[in-house]
Backbone as a ProteinNet text record, in pm:
[ID]
protein_1_A
[PRIMARY]
XXXXXXXXXXXXXXXXXXXXXXXXXXXXXXXXXXXXXXXXXXXXXXXXXXXXXXXXXXXXXXXXXXXXXXXXXXXXXXXXXXXXXXXXXXXXXXXXXXXXXXXXXXXXXXXXXXXXXXXXXXXXXXXXXXXXXXXXXXXXXXXXXXXXXXXXXXXXXXXXXX
[TERTIARY]
-1035.4	-1162.2	-1141	-1251.9	-1266.7	-1378.9	-1396.7	-1474.4	-1451.7	-1500.6	-1462.2	-1499.2	-1411.9	-1436	-1527.7	-1604.3	-1676.3	-1780.8	-1872.7	-1952.8	-1877.8	-1760.6	-1692.7	-1642.2	-1586	-1508.1	-1627.6	-1726.2	-1842.4	-1908.1	-1929.9	-1989.2	-1874.3	-1753.3	-1642.8	-1651	-1653.1	-1650.2	-1774.9	-1903.6	-1997.4	-2005.4	-1956.8	-1930.5	-1845.5	-1731.3	-1647.9	-1682.9	-1771.6	-1829	-1932.2	-2016.9	-2112.5	-2054.1	-1949	-1864.3	-1797.4	-1796.6	-1703.4	-1811.4	-1754.6	-1813.1	-1868.6	-1766.9	-1806.7	-1938	-1943	-2041.3	-2178.3	-2168.9	-2286.3	-2334.8	-2250.6	-2307.6	-2372.9	-2312.7	-2367.7	-2504.9	-2539.1	-2669.5	-2653.2	-2543.8	-2533.7	-2583.6	-2665.7	-2729.5	-2632.1	-2589.5	-2492.5	-2569.8	-2564.4	-2627.4	-2563.4	-2574.5	-2524	-2618.4	-2731.9	-2852.1	-2852.7	-2898.5	-2918.6	-3058.3	-3033.3	-3154.1	-3276.5	-3385.1	-3506.1	-3537.6	-3497.9	-3492.8	-3636.5	-3699.6	-3824.8	-3819.7	-3930.4	-3910.6	-3913.5	-3967.8	-3989.5	-3937	-3816	-3769.1	-3795.8	-3830.1	-3867.6	-3782.4	-3787.1	-3690.7	-3721.4	-3860.2	-3874.3	-3842.9	-3797.9	-3741	-3593.2	-3534.5	-3394.3	-3296.1	-3183.8	-3071.9	-3074	-3027.1	-3033.1	-2873	-2822.8	-2676	-2667.6	-2605.9	-2619.2	-2487.8	-2459.8	-2347.1	-2398.5	-2365.5	-2412.7	-2323.4	-2337.4	-2259	-2316	-2241.2	-2280.2	-2222.3	-2203.5	-2160.3	-2013.2	-1969.7	-1812.5	-1782.9	-1638.9	-1594.4	-1456.5	-1431.1	-1327	-1229.1	-1100.9	-1003.3	-913.2	-865.3	-786.7	-665.2	-569	-419	-382.1	-322	-236.6	-103.8	-73.1	76.8	180.6	150.6	243.7	191.5	242.5	182.8	268.5	217.3	286.5	189.8	250.9	179	93.1	-28.6	-92.6	-194.8	-213.7	-317.5	-302.4	-395.4	-376.5	-412.1	-336	-393.1	-409.7	-506.2	-551.5	-550.7	-494.8	-503	-608.2	-702.3	-853.4	-823.8	-859.5	-879	-1006.7	-1090.9	-1227.2	-1226.7	-1285.6	-1293.9	-1455.5	-1471.9	-1610.6	-1638.3	-1773.7	-1812.3	-1885.3	-1834.9	-1900.7	-1975.8	-2102.9	-2156.1	-2172.7	-2126	-2146.2	-2234	-2346	-2446.8	-2496.4	-2512.9	-2565.5	-2668.5	-2794.1	-2903.3	-2937.4	-2953.4	-2982.8	-3087.3	-3209	-3330.3	-3355.3	-3436.9	-3463	-3371.5	-3412.3	-3342.8	-3181.3	-3161.8	-3024.8	-2937.6	-3012.2	-2944.1	-2856.1	-2763.7	-2669	-2589.2	-2528.2	-2428.9	-2302	-2255.7	-2145.5	-2173.8	-2266.6	-2315	-2319.4	-2379.6	-2395.9	-2248	-2158.8	-2042.1	-1946.9	-1944.1	-1860.9	-1901.4	-2011.2	-2067.8	-2026.4	-2045	-2020.6	-1845.8	-1776.5	-1620.3	-1611.4	-1667	-1635.4	-1680.6	-1768.2	-1799	-1704.1	-1674.3	-1569.1	-1437.8	-1390.8	-1282	-1284.6	-1386	-1417	-1387.7	-1462	-1452	-1291.6	-1225.6	-1079.9	-993	-1042.7	-986.7	-1000.5	-1128.3	-1156.2	-1068.6	-1058.3	-972.2	-847.1	-777.6	-647.6	-600.1	-674.3	-662.6	-691.5	-763.5	-771	-765.9	-670.4	-656.8	-713.9	-704.9	-755.4	-910.1	-967	-1113	-1151.5	-1021.1	-1051	-1074.5	-1077.3	-1091.7	-969.7	-1009.6	-901.5	-915.4	-1015.5	-1028.8	-1095.4	-1006.7	-880.3	-764.4	-671.8	-559.5	-489.5	-485.7	-429.5	-545.1	-570.4	-680	-646.3	-674.3	-656.5	-759.4	-805.9	-899.7	-859.4	-853.1	-799.2	-885.4	-896.2	-962.5	-877.2	-914.4	-819.6	-849.7	-981.9	-1028.2	-1182.8	-1238.9	-1378.3	-1411.2	-1563.8	-1613.1	-1719	-1735	-1827.8	-1936.1	-2072.5	-2169	-2245.3	-2283	-2364.9	-2493.3	-2586.9	-2687	-2820.4	-2905.5	-3036.5	-3124.6	-3201.6	-3279.6	-3394.2	-3460.4	-3576	-3676.2	-3723.9	-3826.3	-3780.4	-3645.4	-3595.8	-3566.8	-3578.9	-3560.5	-3441.2	-3325.7	-3196.6	-3104.1	-3000.3	-2888.1	-2851.1	-2771.5	-2727.5	-2576.2	-2493	-2358.7	-2346.4	-2294.7	-2260.4	-2133	-2048.5	-1923.7	-1945.3	-1901.6	-1895	-1752.4	-1710.3	-1584	-1538	-1412.4	-1380	-1294.8	-1334.7	-1255.4	-1222.8	-1096.7	-1029	-978.6	-1053.7	-1027.1	-917.9	-809.2	-730	-715.2	-731.8	-716	-666.2	-594.4	-519.7	-636.8	-682.1	-779.8	-709.3	-722.6	-675.4	-795.3	-774.5	-872.4	-858.4	-969.7	-970	-920.1
3928.4	3882.8	3887.1	3901.9	3903.9	3810.8	3781.1	3690.3	3537.2	3485.2	3340.5	3284.6	3188.8	3126.1	3009.2	2984.2	2871.3	2836.1	2947.9	2928.2	2918.5	2990.6	2968.5	2823.2	2793.6	2668.8	2539.6	2557.6	2447.5	2437.2	2561.5	2552.2	2512.6	2541.2	2492.3	2332.1	2286.6	2139.5	2071.7	2127.2	2049.8	2060.7	2186.1	2199	2097	2077.6	1970.5	1844.2	1801.1	1676.5	1650.9	1751.4	1758.9	1728.6	1788.7	1776.8	1650.3	1577.2	1439.7	1335.5	1286.5	1208.6	1079.4	1017.9	892.7	907.8	1007.3	1022.3	1051.3	1138.9	1172.6	1060	975.9	866.9	770.3	742.5	660.5	707.1	837.3	888	941.9	960.2	979.9	1123.7	1151.2	1271.3	1372.4	1467.4	1576.9	1698.8	1753.4	1870.7	1929.4	2064.1	2160.2	2125.2	2107.5	2087.2	1935	1896.8	1758.3	1708.3	1600.2	1549.9	1518.3	1493.5	1453.7	1304.1	1217.7	1073.7	1000.6	931	870.8	796.6	817.1	734.6	602.5	540.4	393.5	347.5	334.1	310.5	166.9	108.2	-10.9	-57.3	-200.8	-248.4	-172.7	-141.3	-66.7	75.9	126.1	264.4	244.1	117.5	128.9	181.1	165.6	220.8	376.9	433.3	567.2	600.7	693.5	748	890.1	950.9	1090.6	1128	1267.9	1343.4	1474.7	1527	1668.3	1724.3	1846.8	1929.2	1917.4	1871.5	1862.1	1988.2	1949.4	2070.2	2090	2232	2255.1	2320.1	2326.8	2375.9	2456	2587.4	2660.2	2707	2709.5	2766	2868.5	2972.2	3069.1	3094.4	3140.3	3180.1	3312.4	3395.7	3509.1	3450.7	3452	3420.3	3507.4	3637	3727.8	3867.7	3936.1	4061.4	4151.8	4233.5	4348.3	4475.4	4585.1	4714.9	4689.8	4738.7	4724	4618.6	4551.3	4447.7	4336.8	4285.5	4162.8	4033.5	3958.5	3816.4	3728.6	3643.2	3525.9	3393.1	3283.9	3164.8	3091.8	3071.3	2991.9	2833	2753.3	2617.8	2568.3	2518.8	2475.5	2312.1	2257.2	2118	2099.6	2057.1	2062.3	1907.6	1870.5	1735.6	1723.1	1636.2	1588.3	1443.7	1453.6	1317.4	1238.7	1107.6	1021.7	892.7	890.9	799.7	700.4	578.6	478.9	403.2	395	318.7	196.4	75	-42.1	-112.8	-76.4	-134.8	-266.7	-352.2	-478.5	-606.4	-726.5	-839	-842.1	-781.8	-772.4	-671.7	-582.7	-481.1	-508.7	-591.8	-625.9	-529.2	-554.9	-443.9	-432.8	-554.5	-562.7	-496.6	-503.1	-415.5	-268.7	-232.8	-77.2	-40.4	-106.2	-56.5	-43.1	-161.8	-162.9	-41	-2.8	106.3	236.2	245	374.5	403.8	293.4	304.3	344.9	289.6	344	499.2	546.6	668.4	768.2	712	786.6	808.9	692.9	684.7	790.2	812	909.8	1057.9	1068.9	1207.2	1251	1121.4	1134.5	1192.4	1115.7	1138.3	1279.6	1318.4	1459.5	1550.5	1551.8	1651.3	1623.4	1493.2	1491.2	1546.1	1542.7	1597.1	1743.5	1796.8	1967.8	2015.4	2007.8	2056.3	2197.1	2295.8	2418	2438.3	2326.3	2327.9	2448	2497.3	2620	2755.8	2752	2887.6	2977.7	3094.6	3196.7	3298.8	3306.2	3421.2	3359	3331.4	3377.9	3302	3376.7	3342	3218.4	3214.3	3072.6	2993.8	2881.7	2795.5	2639	2548.4	2411.6	2333.2	2210.9	2126.4	1983.2	1919.5	1783.3	1703.6	1571	1484.1	1439.3	1450.4	1431.3	1305.5	1279.9	1158.2	1153.4	1036.9	981.9	896.7	909.3	823.2	721	596.1	537.7	472.7	517.3	458.1	357.6	246.6	144.3	112.5	30	-3.2	-43.7	-93.5	-145.4	-35.2	-21.8	64.1	76	196.2	209.8	101.3	68.3	-32.9	-171.6	-204.3	-328	-405.2	-342	-409	-338.4	-410.8	-350.9	-284.7	-211	-161.7	-37.1	53.5	173	186.4	262.1	282.1	459.9	499.3	659.6	711.9	746.3	818.8	955.3	1005.3	1149.9	1191.8	1239.2	1273.3	1407.6	1416.2	1561.8	1599.3	1715.1	1768.7	1903.6	1925.2	2050.2	2140.2	2245	2358.2	2467.4	2512.8	2608.7	2708	2856.6	2954.8	3089.2	3158.1	3273.3	3391.8	3445.4	3556.8	3696.9	3764.4	3916.1	4011.3	4130.3	4224.8	4311	4369.6	4472.7	4596.2
-1401.2	-1341.7	-1188.1	-1111.2	-986.5	-940	-818	-768	-774.8	-848.5	-885.3	-1032.3	-1059.5	-1197.2	-1200.9	-1091.8	-1085.2	-1204.2	-1238.4	-1350.7	-1481.4	-1513	-1639	-1643.6	-1522.2	-1514.5	-1544.9	-1473	-1483.5	-1622.4	-1679.7	-1819.5	-1912.8	-1910.4	-2004.6	-1996.7	-1873.1	-1854.4	-1923.9	-1896.6	-1949.7	-2107.7	-2151.3	-2291	-2375.5	-2292.6	-2342	-2344	-2245.7	-2229.8	-2335.2	-2356	-2455.6	-2596.9	-2620.9	-2756.4	-2786.5	-2663.9	-2678.4	-2759.6	-2886.2	-2961.6	-2922.3	-2819.2	-2783.7	-2653.7	-2587	-2489.6	-2566.4	-2643.9	-2742.7	-2802.9	-2891.2	-2942.6	-2859.4	-2736.9	-2648.2	-2560.2	-2607	-2545.1	-2403.5	-2369.1	-2218.2	-2199.6	-2108.3	-2064.3	-1987.1	-2057.6	-1994.2	-1975.1	-1836.8	-1807.1	-1701	-1686.8	-1575.6	-1470.4	-1501.7	-1388.3	-1362.4	-1237.2	-1201.2	-1287.9	-1334	-1419.9	-1330.7	-1391.9	-1329.9	-1369.1	-1272.8	-1319	-1292.9	-1372.1	-1333.7	-1202.5	-1123	-980.5	-986	-1096.4	-1097.5	-1237.2	-1263.2	-1383.9	-1404	-1529.8	-1573.6	-1676.7	-1702.6	-1812	-1949.3	-1956.9	-2088.8	-2118	-1985.6	-1991	-2043	-2035.5	-2080.7	-1970.3	-2005.2	-1921.5	-1895.7	-1807.7	-1786.6	-1751	-1823.6	-1801.6	-1793.8	-1716.4	-1695.8	-1644.3	-1666.8	-1594.3	-1574.3	-1442.7	-1413	-1309.5	-1291	-1198.1	-1047.1	-938.5	-808.5	-740.9	-600.6	-519.5	-536.5	-487.7	-498.1	-361	-346.1	-238.4	-288.5	-250.2	-286.7	-182.9	-224.4	-143	-221.1	-154.4	-226.8	-162.1	-228.7	-185.9	-249.8	-194.5	-234.9	-251.2	-385.9	-405.8	-383.1	-378.3	-364.3	-336.7	-222.3	-186.6	-246.4	-349.6	-395.8	-416.5	-420.8	-455.7	-589	-600.9	-721.2	-714.7	-833.7	-834.4	-747.9	-654.9	-584.7	-659.4	-691.8	-771.8	-673.2	-702.8	-603.3	-674.9	-640.5	-685.1	-628.9	-707.4	-679.4	-704.9	-606.8	-631.3	-589.2	-675.3	-660.9	-675.1	-575.6	-586.3	-606.8	-741.1	-805.4	-810	-751.2	-799.3	-921.7	-988.9	-1114.1	-1110.4	-1114.3	-1099.2	-1223.4	-1208.3	-1326	-1297.3	-1331.3	-1288	-1394.3	-1361.4	-1455.4	-1369.9	-1440.8	-1355.5	-1475.7	-1419.5	-1520.5	-1452.8	-1507	-1438.6	-1518.1	-1438.4	-1479.5	-1438.1	-1487.1	-1439	-1499.1	-1594.7	-1657.7	-1608	-1511.6	-1435.6	-1316	-1355.5	-1253.1	-1188.7	-1058.2	-1009.7	-1094.7	-1136.4	-1233.7	-1346.5	-1415.8	-1552.9	-1525.5	-1398.2	-1373	-1353.3	-1276.2	-1235.6	-1346.1	-1444	-1576.3	-1640.9	-1679.2	-1756.4	-1695.1	-1562.8	-1503.5	-1518.9	-1495.1	-1528	-1675.3	-1752.3	-1917.1	-1921.4	-1870.3	-1866.6	-1790.9	-1671.8	-1601.3	-1676.8	-1746.2	-1829	-1934.9	-2001.7	-2108.5	-2045.1	-1927.9	-1842.9	-1834.7	-1788.2	-1748.7	-1883.7	-1995.1	-2136.3	-2189.2	-2166.1	-2202.7	-2145.7	-1999.8	-1908.1	-1949.1	-1974.9	-1985.1	-2143.1	-2225.3	-2350.8	-2401.3	-2281.5	-2287.6	-2133.5	-2077.1	-1948.4	-1921	-2022.2	-1978	-2045.5	-2108	-2137.6	-2238.8	-2283.5	-2372.4	-2326.5	-2181.4	-2098.4	-2137.1	-2162.5	-2180.6	-2093.1	-2012.7	-1895.5	-1768.4	-1660.1	-1652.5	-1743.7	-1746.7	-1845.8	-1795.9	-1666.7	-1623.4	-1555.6	-1626.1	-1582.7	-1619.5	-1514.9	-1529.8	-1473.2	-1520.3	-1463.3	-1481.1	-1366.9	-1357.5	-1257.1	-1288.2	-1202.7	-1076.1	-970.6	-837.1	-755.7	-750.9	-672.8	-719.9	-666.1	-688.7	-577	-568.9	-462.8	-552	-529.6	-587.9	-497.2	-543.9	-465.9	-561.3	-494.8	-544.6	-483.8	-564.8	-496.7	-573.6	-507	-577.9	-603.3	-725	-746.3	-661.3	-659.1	-546.8	-584.5	-687.2	-716.1	-680.8	-668.2	-634.9	-759.1	-877.8	-1003	-1078.7	-1045.2	-1130.7	-1027.3	-1083.7	-997.2	-1060.2	-966.1	-1001.3	-952.2	-1021.4	-990.8	-1004.5	-916.7	-927.6	-866.2	-966.4	-931.5	-884.4	-773.2	-748.2	-774.8	-878.6	-935.6	-893	-819.3	-794.9	-910.6	-981	-1094	-986.8	-1013.5	-926.8	-1040.7	-1035.2	-1124.6	-1040.9	-1121.5	-1050	-1143.9	-1097.6	-1175.7	-1103	-1166.6	-1113.7	-1136.8	-1049.7	-1068.6	-1035.7	-1113.3	-1129	-1126.2	-1039.1	-1036.1	-1178.3	-1201.4	-1333.8	-1293.9
[MASK]
++++++++++++++++++++++++++++++++++++++++++++++++++++++++++++++++++++++++++++++++++++++++++++++++++++++++++++++++++++++++++++++++++++++++++++++++++++++++++++++++++

């Protein structure tokens, strides 16, 4: 493999999260793409819970200079967005934060139990949660609250030219 493992890594992450029975049973919207959220959620719309791929940043190192193939160790800090919107009078900040933490915990469990996400090319690959940032606030219509984790999933891969 040459270039970058970004698409392989993100696709494997989304596939692993979609396969998680706890997330799917709870109706969490999981997508590679950012969701289109209704502009003015109301109580009748119910809670909105979603996970999607955000921005990424990559660094790489050459672990050993030798004649022949030049291997590169790629490290990608990939943002995975976990968002909970709770419209209406029952949509307190505490309720939104609590649910967002529950979903974050499932994401952490999925990665802890499958660090390679089933990726076989590149042959050396890992995905781990390294940090997160929490954003809180009132929904745009002033009716309810939202909680959003920007979770950094760090992908590391050994890239080998063909």
